[in-house]
N, C-alpha and C positions, 0 to 999 in steps of 0.2 A: 589501713586504706580506708578512705571515706567513701560513702556510697554515693553513686552517680546514677542518674537516671538515663534511660536511652536517649531522650532528647538532649540532654547535656553532652552525652557522649558523641551524638551526631553531629553536634556544633564543634566539638574538639576535632573529630575526624575531618570535617570540612576545612577547618583552619589549616590542617596539615596537608592539604592538597588532594584529598580524596573527593571524588564528584559522585553526586547522586546519580545513580542510573535509573532505578525503578523502584516501585514499592509492590510487595507481594503480601496482602493482607496488612499486617500491623508491623511488618518487617521492612526496612529501607534497605536497599542494596547499594553499596558503594564500590566503587572501583578506581583504578589508577591508570593513567596513560601509559601503554608500553609494558603493562603487567596484566596477568591473567587472573590474579588474586581478586577475590570478591570478598567484602564484608557484609555480613547480614546483622543490621542492628535492630533488636526488637524494641518497639515504641509501644508498650503496653501501659495505657494511660500515662501517668507520670511516676511509676514505680520504679525503684532502684533495681539495677541489674545485679543479678547474683555474683558473689565474688569470683567464682571459677571462670564464668563467662567473662567478666569483666577483664580479667587477667589474660584469658585467651585472645579476646579482642584488642587489647593493648599490645600485646606480642605481634599479633598480625600487622597492626596500623603502625607499629614502631612508635608508640607513644609512651611517656612516662608519667608518672603521677602529677609532675609538675605542669604537663600539658593539659591535665583536667582542670 
């Protein structure tokens, strides 16, 4: 798995139909219409997301490695 920054992950999430709802500090919160699920994507400078967090967010957002 390649490393992905929070900014790049946020772009991929938006491309899959997730909508930016709000920001809380350095975390951007995304949601989908008709779903109670929320994604909190950390945008800490331009550092890559840790592997475990990346896998978890990808699973919640229904993303594959090809989507990144």
